[in-house]
MMTF fields as JSON, N, C-alpha, C and O atoms, coordinates in Angstrom:
{
  "mmtfVersion": "1.0.0",
  "mmtfProducer": "UNKNOWN",
  "numBonds": 499,
  "numAtoms": 500,
  "numGroups": 125,
  "numChains": 1,
  "numModels": 1,
  "chainsPerModel": [1],
  "groupsPerChain": [125],
  "chainIdList": ["A"],
  "bondAtomList": [4, 2, 8, 6, 12, 10, 16, 14, 20, 18, 24, 22, 28, 26, 32, 30, 36, 34, 40, 38, 44, 42, 48, 46, 52, 50, 56, 54, 60, 58, 64, 62, 68, 66, 72, 70, 76, 74, 80, 78, 84, 82, 88, 86, 92, 90, 96, 94, 100, 98, 104, 102, 108, 106, 112, 110, 116, 114, 120, 118, 124, 122, 128, 126, 132, 130, 136, 134, 140, 138, 144, 142, 148, 146, 152, 150, 156, 154, 160, 158, 164, 162, 168, 166, 172, 170, 176, 174, 180, 178, 184, 182, 188, 186, 192, 190, 196, 194, 200, 198, 204, 202, 208, 206, 212, 210, 216, 214, 220, 218, 224, 222, 228, 226, 232, 230, 236, 234, 240, 238, 244, 242, 248, 246, 252, 250, 256, 254, 260, 258, 264, 262, 268, 266, 272, 270, 276, 274, 280, 278, 284, 282, 288, 286, 292, 290, 296, 294, 300, 298, 304, 302, 308, 306, 312, 310, 316, 314, 320, 318, 324, 322, 328, 326, 332, 330, 336, 334, 340, 338, 344, 342, 348, 346, 352, 350, 356, 354, 360, 358, 364, 362, 368, 366, 372, 370, 376, 374, 380, 378, 384, 382, 388, 386, 392, 390, 396, 394, 400, 398, 404, 402, 408, 406, 412, 410, 416, 414, 420, 418, 424, 422, 428, 426, 432, 430, 436, 434, 440, 438, 444, 442, 448, 446, 452, 450, 456, 454, 460, 458, 464, 462, 468, 466, 472, 470, 476, 474, 480, 478, 484, 482, 488, 486, 492, 490, 496, 494],
  "bondOrderList": [1, 1, 1, 1, 1, 1, 1, 1, 1, 1, 1, 1, 1, 1, 1, 1, 1, 1, 1, 1, 1, 1, 1, 1, 1, 1, 1, 1, 1, 1, 1, 1, 1, 1, 1, 1, 1, 1, 1, 1, 1, 1, 1, 1, 1, 1, 1, 1, 1, 1, 1, 1, 1, 1, 1, 1, 1, 1, 1, 1, 1, 1, 1, 1, 1, 1, 1, 1, 1, 1, 1, 1, 1, 1, 1, 1, 1, 1, 1, 1, 1, 1, 1, 1, 1, 1, 1, 1, 1, 1, 1, 1, 1, 1, 1, 1, 1, 1, 1, 1, 1, 1, 1, 1, 1, 1, 1, 1, 1, 1, 1, 1, 1, 1, 1, 1, 1, 1, 1, 1, 1, 1, 1, 1],
  "groupList": [{"groupName": "MET", "atomNameList": ["N", "CA", "C", "O"], "elementList": ["N", "C", "C", "O"], "formalChargeList": [0, 0, 0, 0], "bondAtomList": [1, 0, 2, 1, 3, 2], "bondOrderList": [1, 1, 2], "singleLetterCode": "M", "chemCompType": "L-PEPTIDE LINKING"}, {"groupName": "SER", "atomNameList": ["N", "CA", "C", "O"], "elementList": ["N", "C", "C", "O"], "formalChargeList": [0, 0, 0, 0], "bondAtomList": [1, 0, 2, 1, 3, 2], "bondOrderList": [1, 1, 2], "singleLetterCode": "S", "chemCompType": "L-PEPTIDE LINKING"}, {"groupName": "ILE", "atomNameList": ["N", "CA", "C", "O"], "elementList": ["N", "C", "C", "O"], "formalChargeList": [0, 0, 0, 0], "bondAtomList": [1, 0, 2, 1, 3, 2], "bondOrderList": [1, 1, 2], "singleLetterCode": "I", "chemCompType": "L-PEPTIDE LINKING"}, {"groupName": "LYS", "atomNameList": ["N", "CA", "C", "O"], "elementList": ["N", "C", "C", "O"], "formalChargeList": [0, 0, 0, 0], "bondAtomList": [1, 0, 2, 1, 3, 2], "bondOrderList": [1, 1, 2], "singleLetterCode": "K", "chemCompType": "L-PEPTIDE LINKING"}, {"groupName": "LEU", "atomNameList": ["N", "CA", "C", "O"], "elementList": ["N", "C", "C", "O"], "formalChargeList": [0, 0, 0, 0], "bondAtomList": [1, 0, 2, 1, 3, 2], "bondOrderList": [1, 1, 2], "singleLetterCode": "L", "chemCompType": "L-PEPTIDE LINKING"}, {"groupName": "ALA", "atomNameList": ["N", "CA", "C", "O"], "elementList": ["N", "C", "C", "O"], "formalChargeList": [0, 0, 0, 0], "bondAtomList": [1, 0, 2, 1, 3, 2], "bondOrderList": [1, 1, 2], "singleLetterCode": "A", "chemCompType": "L-PEPTIDE LINKING"}, {"groupName": "GLY", "atomNameList": ["N", "CA", "C", "O"], "elementList": ["N", "C", "C", "O"], "formalChargeList": [0, 0, 0, 0], "bondAtomList": [1, 0, 2, 1, 3, 2], "bondOrderList": [1, 1, 2], "singleLetterCode": "G", "chemCompType": "PEPTIDE LINKING"}, {"groupName": "VAL", "atomNameList": ["N", "CA", "C", "O"], "elementList": ["N", "C", "C", "O"], "formalChargeList": [0, 0, 0, 0], "bondAtomList": [1, 0, 2, 1, 3, 2], "bondOrderList": [1, 1, 2], "singleLetterCode": "V", "chemCompType": "L-PEPTIDE LINKING"}, {"groupName": "PHE", "atomNameList": ["N", "CA", "C", "O"], "elementList": ["N", "C", "C", "O"], "formalChargeList": [0, 0, 0, 0], "bondAtomList": [1, 0, 2, 1, 3, 2], "bondOrderList": [1, 1, 2], "singleLetterCode": "F", "chemCompType": "L-PEPTIDE LINKING"}, {"groupName": "CYS", "atomNameList": ["N", "CA", "C", "O"], "elementList": ["N", "C", "C", "O"], "formalChargeList": [0, 0, 0, 0], "bondAtomList": [1, 0, 2, 1, 3, 2], "bondOrderList": [1, 1, 2], "singleLetterCode": "C", "chemCompType": "L-PEPTIDE LINKING"}, {"groupName": "GLN", "atomNameList": ["N", "CA", "C", "O"], "elementList": ["N", "C", "C", "O"], "formalChargeList": [0, 0, 0, 0], "bondAtomList": [1, 0, 2, 1, 3, 2], "bondOrderList": [1, 1, 2], "singleLetterCode": "Q", "chemCompType": "L-PEPTIDE LINKING"}, {"groupName": "THR", "atomNameList": ["N", "CA", "C", "O"], "elementList": ["N", "C", "C", "O"], "formalChargeList": [0, 0, 0, 0], "bondAtomList": [1, 0, 2, 1, 3, 2], "bondOrderList": [1, 1, 2], "singleLetterCode": "T", "chemCompType": "L-PEPTIDE LINKING"}, {"groupName": "GLU", "atomNameList": ["N", "CA", "C", "O"], "elementList": ["N", "C", "C", "O"], "formalChargeList": [0, 0, 0, 0], "bondAtomList": [1, 0, 2, 1, 3, 2], "bondOrderList": [1, 1, 2], "singleLetterCode": "E", "chemCompType": "L-PEPTIDE LINKING"}, {"groupName": "ARG", "atomNameList": ["N", "CA", "C", "O"], "elementList": ["N", "C", "C", "O"], "formalChargeList": [0, 0, 0, 0], "bondAtomList": [1, 0, 2, 1, 3, 2], "bondOrderList": [1, 1, 2], "singleLetterCode": "R", "chemCompType": "L-PEPTIDE LINKING"}, {"groupName": "ASP", "atomNameList": ["N", "CA", "C", "O"], "elementList": ["N", "C", "C", "O"], "formalChargeList": [0, 0, 0, 0], "bondAtomList": [1, 0, 2, 1, 3, 2], "bondOrderList": [1, 1, 2], "singleLetterCode": "D", "chemCompType": "L-PEPTIDE LINKING"}, {"groupName": "ASN", "atomNameList": ["N", "CA", "C", "O"], "elementList": ["N", "C", "C", "O"], "formalChargeList": [0, 0, 0, 0], "bondAtomList": [1, 0, 2, 1, 3, 2], "bondOrderList": [1, 1, 2], "singleLetterCode": "N", "chemCompType": "L-PEPTIDE LINKING"}, {"groupName": "HIS", "atomNameList": ["N", "CA", "C", "O"], "elementList": ["N", "C", "C", "O"], "formalChargeList": [0, 0, 0, 0], "bondAtomList": [1, 0, 2, 1, 3, 2], "bondOrderList": [1, 1, 2], "singleLetterCode": "H", "chemCompType": "L-PEPTIDE LINKING"}, {"groupName": "PRO", "atomNameList": ["N", "CA", "C", "O"], "elementList": ["N", "C", "C", "O"], "formalChargeList": [0, 0, 0, 0], "bondAtomList": [1, 0, 2, 1, 3, 2], "bondOrderList": [1, 1, 2], "singleLetterCode": "P", "chemCompType": "L-PEPTIDE LINKING"}, {"groupName": "TYR", "atomNameList": ["N", "CA", "C", "O"], "elementList": ["N", "C", "C", "O"], "formalChargeList": [0, 0, 0, 0], "bondAtomList": [1, 0, 2, 1, 3, 2], "bondOrderList": [1, 1, 2], "singleLetterCode": "Y", "chemCompType": "L-PEPTIDE LINKING"}, {"groupName": "TRP", "atomNameList": ["N", "CA", "C", "O"], "elementList": ["N", "C", "C", "O"], "formalChargeList": [0, 0, 0, 0], "bondAtomList": [1, 0, 2, 1, 3, 2], "bondOrderList": [1, 1, 2], "singleLetterCode": "W", "chemCompType": "L-PEPTIDE LINKING"}],
  "groupTypeList": [0, 1, 2, 3, 4, 5, 4, 4, 6, 7, 7, 0, 4, 4, 4, 8, 6, 9, 2, 10, 10, 11, 11, 12, 6, 3, 2, 1, 7, 12, 12, 4, 13, 12, 0, 4, 3, 12, 3, 14, 8, 7, 4, 7, 15, 7, 16, 2, 17, 18, 10, 6, 12, 2, 17, 6, 11, 14, 18, 15, 2, 17, 18, 15, 14, 2, 14, 13, 8, 12, 12, 4, 8, 10, 3, 14, 10, 3, 2, 7, 2, 18, 9, 13, 1, 6, 5, 0, 1, 5, 10, 5, 18, 15, 12, 4, 3, 3, 13, 6, 8, 11, 15, 7, 18, 14, 7, 12, 6, 6, 0, 15, 5, 19, 13, 5, 2, 6, 12, 12, 4, 7, 18, 3, 12],
  "groupIdList": [1, 2, 3, 4, 5, 6, 7, 8, 9, 10, 11, 12, 13, 14, 15, 16, 17, 18, 19, 20, 21, 22, 23, 24, 25, 26, 27, 28, 29, 30, 31, 32, 33, 34, 35, 36, 37, 38, 39, 40, 41, 42, 43, 44, 45, 46, 47, 48, 49, 50, 51, 52, 53, 54, 55, 56, 57, 58, 59, 60, 61, 62, 63, 64, 65, 66, 67, 68, 69, 70, 71, 72, 73, 74, 75, 76, 77, 78, 79, 80, 81, 82, 83, 84, 85, 86, 87, 88, 89, 90, 91, 92, 93, 94, 95, 96, 97, 98, 99, 100, 101, 102, 103, 104, 105, 106, 107, 108, 109, 110, 111, 112, 113, 114, 115, 116, 117, 118, 119, 120, 121, 122, 123, 124, 125],
  "secStructList": [7, 2, 2, 2, 2, 2, 2, 2, 2, 2, 2, 2, 2, 2, 2, 2, 2, 2, 2, 2, 2, 2, 2, 6, 6, 3, 3, 7, 2, 2, 2, 2, 2, 2, 2, 4, 4, 4, 7, 7, 1, 3, 3, 3, 3, 7, 7, 1, 1, 7, 7, 7, 5, 7, 6, 6, 7, 7, 3, 3, 7, 7, 6, 6, 7, 6, 2, 2, 2, 2, 2, 2, 1, 7, 6, 6, 1, 7, 3, 3, 3, 3, 7, 1, 1, 1, 2, 2, 2, 2, 2, 2, 2, 2, 2, 2, 2, 2, 6, 6, 7, 7, 1, 3, 3, 3, 3, 6, 6, 2, 2, 2, 2, 2, 2, 2, 6, 6, 7, 7, 7, 5, 7, 7, 7],
  "xCoordList": [95.899, 97.153, 97.544, 98.556, 96.753, 97.109, 97.064, 97.814, 96.257, 96.158, 97.463, 97.918, 97.97, 99.267, 100.267, 101.019, 100.375, 101.416, 101.258, 102.251, 100.097, 99.895, 100.451, 101.143, 100.051, 100.478, 101.958, 102.511, 102.619, 104.05, 104.586, 105.528, 104.069, 104.611, 104.597, 105.505, 103.457, 103.313, 104.241, 104.826, 104.472, 105.515, 106.885, 107.662, 107.246, 108.476, 108.756, 109.848, 107.697, 107.786, 108.01, 108.798, 107.284, 107.481, 108.871, 109.556, 109.294, 110.617, 111.64, 112.603, 111.635, 112.436, 112.439, 113.476, 111.194, 111.092, 111.806, 112.515, 111.657, 112.243, 113.737, 114.42, 114.291, 115.638, 116.16, 117.219, 115.561, 115.986, 116.08, 117.074, 114.929, 114.884, 115.974, 116.492, 116.355, 117.339, 118.793, 119.74, 118.929, 120.341, 120.37, 121.487, 119.408, 119.389, 120.34, 120.214, 121.219, 122.245, 123.234, 123.911, 123.37, 124.454, 125.654, 125.539, 126.841, 128.06, 128.866, 128.722, 129.713, 130.53, 131.831, 132.169, 132.519, 133.861, 134.877, 135.82, 134.666, 135.613, 135.299, 136.188, 134.149, 133.728, 134.161, 134.564, 134.073, 134.608, 136.2, 136.773, 136.695, 138.179, 138.62, 139.627, 137.877, 138.209, 137.766, 138.466, 136.739, 136.09, 137.234, 137.36, 137.92, 138.663, 139.965, 140.67, 140.257, 141.437, 141.225, 142.212, 139.982, 139.668, 138.473, 137.379, 138.608, 137.478, 136.939, 137.6, 135.596, 134.747, 133.552, 132.496, 133.563, 132.497, 132.948, 134.144, 132.002, 132.212, 131.934, 130.844, 133.007, 133.019, 132.71, 133.498, 131.549, 131.038, 130.967, 130.357, 131.564, 131.455, 130.36, 130.521, 129.147, 128.102, 127.93, 126.984, 129.007, 128.941, 129.213, 130.05, 128.496, 128.677, 128.654, 127.862, 129.458, 130.61, 131.747, 131.836, 132.647, 133.696, 134.631, 135.179, 134.762, 135.706, 136.676, 136.958, 137.072, 137.978, 137.194, 135.986, 138.034, 137.45, 138.128, 139.306, 137.465, 138.176, 139.044, 138.658, 140.291, 141.09, 140.471, 139.857, 140.593, 139.8, 138.502, 137.695, 138.198, 136.908, 136.997, 137.989, 135.977, 135.881, 135.289, 135.716, 134.221, 133.407, 133.007, 132.784, 132.939, 132.198, 131.062, 131.146, 129.937, 128.63, 127.738, 127.453, 127.242, 126.42, 125.218, 124.607, 124.9, 123.714, 122.422, 121.504, 122.252, 121.015, 121.074, 120.204, 122.07, 122.117, 122.163, 123.135, 120.968, 120.856, 120.729, 120.993, 120.313, 120.341, 121.725, 121.764, 122.737, 124.077, 124.318, 125.02, 123.738, 123.946, 123.321, 123.833, 122.251, 121.43, 122.072, 121.851, 122.859, 123.644, 125.027, 125.449, 125.602, 126.881, 126.731, 127.541, 125.652, 125.87, 124.687, 123.63, 124.718, 123.673, 123.022, 123.63, 121.69, 120.882, 121.275, 120.916, 121.983, 122.488, 123.879, 124.338, 124.708, 125.933, 126.186, 125.361, 127.3, 127.676, 128.219, 129.241, 127.46, 127.807, 127.996, 127.158, 129.035, 129.078, 129.022, 129.808, 128.295, 128.172, 128.457, 128.204, 128.953, 129.241, 129.332, 129.524, 129.183, 129.288, 130.125, 130.827, 130.04, 130.804, 130.425, 131.309, 128.98, 128.554, 127.574, 127.373, 126.961, 125.943, 124.637, 123.842, 124.263, 123.043, 122.733, 121.704, 123.704, 123.47, 123.451, 122.553, 124.383, 124.455, 123.136, 122.775, 122.427, 121.276, 120.251, 119.471, 120.108, 119.097, 119.31, 118.38, 120.615, 120.971, 120.713, 120.272, 120.997, 120.595, 119.192, 118.767, 118.387, 116.856, 116.282, 115.395, 116.888, 116.366, 116.917, 116.201, 118.131, 118.63, 117.723, 117.309, 117.398, 116.571, 115.114, 114.511, 114.668, 113.391, 113.501, 112.545, 114.528, 114.791, 115.185, 115.482, 115.233, 115.492, 116.852, 117.138, 117.764, 119.126, 119.115, 118.504, 119.675, 119.445, 120.685, 120.583, 121.839, 123.027, 123.841, 124.994, 123.058, 123.663, 124.051, 123.375, 125.084, 125.558, 125.843, 126.448, 125.502, 125.796, 126.747, 126.549, 127.776, 128.787, 128.235, 128.012, 128.039, 127.642, 128.5, 129.677, 128.177, 129.185, 130.207, 131.045, 130.108, 130.964, 132.387, 133.145, 132.75, 134.213, 134.499, 135.591, 133.574, 133.947, 134.278, 135.261, 133.496, 133.721, 135.104, 135.84, 135.364, 136.486, 137.806, 138.783, 137.762, 138.835, 138.87, 139.939, 137.744, 137.66, 138.251, 138.496, 138.484, 139.302, 140.729, 141.431, 141.2, 142.545, 142.966, 144.143, 141.91, 142.241, 142.249, 141.691, 143.055, 143.122, 142.198, 141.769, 141.921, 141.25, 142.3, 143.391, 141.932, 142.655, 141.892, 140.67, 142.715, 142.066, 142.556, 143.758, 141.603, 141.925, 141.373, 140.434, 141.945, 141.33, 140.291, 139.651],
  "yCoordList": [285.645, 285.664, 286.976, 287.574, 287.413, 288.85, 289.922, 290.895, 289.779, 290.863, 290.993, 292.054, 289.736, 289.627, 290.267, 291.106, 289.952, 290.556, 291.969, 292.672, 292.495, 293.864, 294.626, 295.642, 293.992, 294.543, 294.558, 295.532, 293.413, 293.239, 294.378, 295.038, 294.667, 295.707, 297.195, 298.024, 297.297, 298.658, 298.72, 299.777, 297.511, 297.635, 297.861, 298.57, 297.303, 297.486, 298.897, 299.437, 299.484, 300.794, 301.791, 302.73, 301.555, 302.436, 302.268, 303.25, 300.979, 300.927, 301.439, 301.977, 301.386, 302.013, 303.504, 304.168, 304.018, 305.422, 305.948, 306.948, 305.3, 305.678, 305.586, 306.462, 304.56, 304.391, 305.56, 306.081, 306.002, 307.129, 308.318, 309.044, 308.562, 309.805, 309.865, 310.956, 308.781, 308.822, 308.932, 309.262, 308.649, 308.716, 309.858, 310.142, 310.551, 311.629, 312.697, 313.025, 313.182, 314.339, 313.845, 314.663, 312.516, 312.082, 311.632, 311.021, 311.948, 311.408, 310.798, 311.125, 309.904, 309.251, 310.043, 310.969, 309.698, 310.358, 309.999, 310.746, 308.967, 308.348, 309.316, 309.944, 309.374, 310.483, 311.915, 312.663, 312.266, 313.599, 313.737, 314.654, 312.654, 312.764, 312.809, 313.441, 312.13, 312.247, 313.704, 314.286, 314.213, 315.561, 316.675, 317.728, 316.418, 317.501, 317.553, 318.563, 316.516, 316.565, 317.659, 318.224, 317.965, 318.892, 319.605, 319.371, 320.524, 320.999, 322.055, 322.931, 321.854, 322.817, 323.128, 323.303, 323.229, 323.343, 324.082, 324.219, 324.534, 325.127, 324.081, 323.52, 323.852, 322.916, 323.549, 324.351, 323.151, 323.808, 322.821, 321.762, 323.13, 322.4, 323.12, 324.282, 322.381, 322.884, 322.482, 322.85, 321.653, 321.204, 322.296, 323.186, 322.161, 323.13, 322.196, 321.253, 322.438, 323.455, 322.886, 321.702, 323.907, 323.591, 322.396, 322.475, 321.4, 320.283, 319.824, 318.654, 320.781, 320.527, 320.527, 320.727, 320.288, 320.325, 319.477, 319.161, 319.092, 318.352, 319.354, 320.517, 318.937, 319.867, 320.332, 319.534, 321.579, 322.226, 322.724, 323.028, 322.848, 323.489, 324.989, 325.642, 325.479, 326.933, 327.705, 328.84, 327.166, 327.899, 326.952, 325.75, 327.667, 327.049, 327.781, 328.883, 327.227, 327.788, 327.009, 325.903, 327.302, 326.418, 325.789, 326.465, 324.512, 324.051, 324.618, 324.374, 325.405, 326.022, 327.564, 328.348, 327.931, 329.375, 329.333, 329.692, 328.842, 328.739, 329.961, 330.05, 331.034, 332.39, 332.74, 333.325, 332.485, 332.678, 332.067, 332.662, 330.927, 330.309, 331.159, 331.311, 331.739, 332.572, 334.019, 334.701, 334.297, 335.527, 335.219, 336.053, 334.128, 333.905, 333.235, 333.491, 332.326, 331.479, 331.577, 331.994, 331.267, 331.291, 329.921, 328.902, 330.015, 328.747, 327.574, 326.435, 327.814, 326.789, 326.397, 325.586, 327.027, 326.981, 325.463, 325.013, 324.746, 323.465, 323.691, 324.351, 323.086, 323.118, 321.715, 320.837, 321.52, 320.03, 320.435, 321.33, 319.981, 320.083, 318.876, 317.75, 319.058, 317.923, 318.411, 319.588, 317.434, 317.8, 316.591, 315.885, 316.396, 315.34, 313.995, 313.179, 313.599, 312.286, 312.245, 311.199, 313.386, 313.381, 313.968, 314.377, 314.091, 314.402, 315.926, 316.256, 316.773, 318.228, 318.524, 319.211, 318.029, 318.18, 317.705, 318.315, 316.615, 316.171, 317.146, 317.384, 317.762, 318.932, 320.066, 320.673, 320.387, 321.607, 321.333, 322.212, 320.049, 319.726, 319.864, 320.509, 319.269, 319.376, 320.867, 321.236, 321.617, 323.054, 323.775, 324.568, 323.489, 324.101, 323.722, 324.578, 322.376, 322.09, 322.718, 323.053, 322.815, 323.564, 324.977, 325.458, 325.625, 326.983, 327.116, 328.244, 326.131, 326.19, 325.959, 326.127, 325.594, 325.235, 323.939, 322.943, 323.932, 322.782, 321.867, 320.754, 322.376, 321.57, 321.42, 321.819, 320.774, 320.583, 319.223, 318.4, 318.782, 317.411, 317.277, 318.218, 316.169, 315.836, 314.808, 313.752, 315.007, 313.924, 312.89, 313.238, 311.704, 310.661, 310.44, 310.295, 310.366, 309.946, 311.2, 311.065, 312.312, 313.334, 313.163, 312.371, 313.974, 313.936, 312.587, 312.088, 311.901, 310.503, 309.606, 308.868, 309.634, 308.752, 309.11, 308.228, 310.451, 310.869, 310.351, 309.967, 310.369, 309.792, 308.273, 307.684, 307.629, 306.171, 305.516, 304.313, 306.546, 306.036, 306.454, 306.373, 306.914, 307.337, 308.643, 309.0, 309.407, 310.846, 311.555, 311.132, 312.825, 313.633, 314.89, 315.334, 315.397, 316.73, 317.813, 317.537, 318.989, 320.164, 320.969, 320.923, 321.68, 322.609, 323.983, 324.245, 324.894, 326.401, 327.041, 326.527, 328.277, 329.052, 329.966, 330.723],
  "zCoordList": [-120.273, -120.577, -121.186, -120.82, -122.099, -122.736, -121.75, -121.828, -120.884, -119.781, -118.866, -118.44, -118.65, -117.735, -118.643, -118.147, -120.003, -120.822, -120.819, -120.627, -121.015, -121.109, -119.81, -119.872, -118.626, -117.562, -117.301, -116.79, -117.674, -117.707, -118.59, -118.15, -119.801, -120.614, -119.912, -119.952, -119.329, -118.515, -117.447, -117.21, -116.657, -115.638, -116.173, -115.534, -117.315, -117.96, -118.365, -118.186, -118.933, -119.487, -118.249, -118.36, -117.049, -116.013, -115.417, -115.129, -115.229, -114.767, -115.687, -115.141, -116.943, -117.887, -117.767, -117.765, -117.665, -117.488, -116.274, -116.392, -115.031, -113.861, -113.933, -113.402, -114.568, -114.646, -115.54, -115.192, -116.596, -117.422, -116.65, -116.672, -115.876, -115.085, -114.02, -113.78, -113.37, -112.232, -112.833, -112.119, -114.142, -114.679, -115.604, -116.036, -115.986, -116.892, -116.252, -115.072, -117.01, -116.637, -115.638, -115.016, -115.433, -114.585, -115.359, -116.422, -114.803, -115.384, -114.279, -113.101, -114.697, -113.754, -113.453, -114.191, -112.427, -112.058, -113.239, -113.497, -113.852, -114.91, -116.123, -116.698, -116.416, -117.548, -117.241, -118.131, -116.002, -115.631, -115.944, -116.531, -115.424, -115.762, -117.115, -117.433, -117.988, -119.401, -119.909, -120.737, -119.464, -119.897, -119.409, -120.034, -118.441, -117.871, -118.779, -118.768, -119.52, -120.494, -121.599, -122.07, -122.015, -123.028, -122.524, -123.037, -121.482, -120.751, -121.65, -122.209, -121.719, -122.462, -121.638, -122.246, -120.277, -119.411, -118.122, -117.864, -117.354, -116.174, -115.042, -114.935, -114.193, -113.167, -111.69, -111.188, -111.048, -109.937, -108.764, -108.908, -107.622, -106.358, -105.605, -105.234, -105.355, -104.699, -103.165, -102.469, -102.728, -101.397, -100.338, -100.493, -99.339, -98.133, -96.854, -96.815, -95.883, -95.953, -96.805, -97.132, -97.145, -98.085, -97.549, -96.449, -98.308, -97.859, -98.988, -99.247, -99.527, -100.688, -102.163, -102.284, -103.159, -104.492, -105.532, -105.366, -106.584, -107.736, -108.374, -108.482, -108.838, -109.553, -110.806, -111.514, -111.125, -112.443, -112.083, -112.961, -110.684, -110.352, -110.589, -110.266, -111.135, -111.449, -110.423, -110.213, -109.658, -108.77, -107.606, -107.755, -106.36, -105.309, -104.997, -104.455, -105.313, -105.083, -104.227, -104.687, -103.133, -102.326, -103.124, -103.952, -102.863, -103.581, -103.352, -104.135, -102.282, -102.08, -102.518, -102.141, -103.276, -103.671, -105.269, -105.935, -105.776, -107.25, -107.882, -109.081, -107.16, -107.833, -108.369, -109.452, -107.814, -108.176, -109.631, -110.448, -109.895, -111.241, -112.19, -113.299, -111.865, -112.798, -113.13, -114.131, -112.123, -112.283, -113.148, -113.949, -112.953, -113.604, -114.964, -115.854, -115.17, -116.342, -117.338, -116.865, -118.585, -119.486, -119.302, -118.973, -119.556, -119.417, -120.322, -120.024, -121.392, -122.269, -122.201, -123.004, -121.111, -120.951, -120.296, -119.501, -120.652, -120.186, -118.837, -118.643, -117.823, -116.447, -115.872, -116.079, -115.191, -114.39, -112.936, -112.623, -112.052, -110.751, -109.886, -110.316, -108.731, -107.849, -106.378, -106.072, -105.537, -104.028, -103.388, -104.113, -102.138, -101.512, -101.82, -102.082, -101.821, -102.017, -103.167, -103.784, -103.457, -104.765, -104.124, -104.97, -102.916, -102.368, -102.777, -103.366, -102.407, -102.584, -104.157, -104.645, -104.857, -106.155, -106.922, -107.929, -106.437, -107.073, -106.806, -107.729, -105.698, -105.433, -106.277, -106.81, -106.421, -107.249, -108.685, -109.425, -109.12, -110.562, -110.77, -111.728, -109.891, -110.068, -110.113, -110.883, -109.224, -109.167, -110.489, -111.101, -110.875, -112.148, -113.295, -114.076, -113.404, -114.504, -114.522, -115.542, -113.267, -113.012, -113.533, -114.142, -113.348, -113.801, -115.192, -115.584, -116.003, -117.484, -117.857, -119.042, -117.034, -117.336, -118.293, -117.905, -119.342, -120.362, -120.555, -121.069, -120.129, -120.362, -119.075, -118.916, -118.158, -116.704, -116.556, -117.174, -115.803, -115.573, -114.225, -113.713, -113.41, -112.094, -112.033, -112.634, -111.358, -111.047, -109.995, -108.836, -110.407, -109.482, -108.501, -108.832, -107.198, -106.083, -105.746, -104.855, -106.429, -106.175, -105.756, -106.316, -104.693, -104.256, -103.788, -104.061, -103.066, -102.498, -103.668, -103.601, -104.748, -105.731, -106.517, -106.963, -106.633, -107.227, -106.495, -107.139, -105.134, -104.417, -104.467, -104.309, -104.681, -104.739, -105.968, -106.059, -107.025, -108.293, -108.245, -109.252, -107.068, -106.883, -107.102, -107.149, -107.247, -107.662, -106.262, -105.25, -106.396, -105.181, -105.143, -106.208, -104.124, -104.09, -103.774, -103.275, -104.074, -103.806, -102.689, -102.549, -101.942, -100.999, -101.114, -101.081, -101.254, -101.315, -100.185, -99.578, -99.8, -98.827, -99.413, -98.683]
}
């Protein structure tokens, strides 16, 4: 019985660890909407090709051009990234963390989630 409990404990720790890892650095579009009211961060659209952006976006930098982040931003600067659905921004987030960026957030669901809560995108040339 105690072996089963020990194994259950290990499984629970592993599951909890996985959940933390997958949600670390993630913010919802509702959180982003609130954060934009008193903006203290750089908002970056990493989606390619360009398909619009969330109002308040400061930069459009392709998710696979991480070198641009190192040219433009400090490693401790607060940066929020997003893409259309979350796949490209997740890749960019992981690469930025590997390169030592410490204050990066990824918007879950990206522009699709933004529109799903009734918000509009803007389109710039």
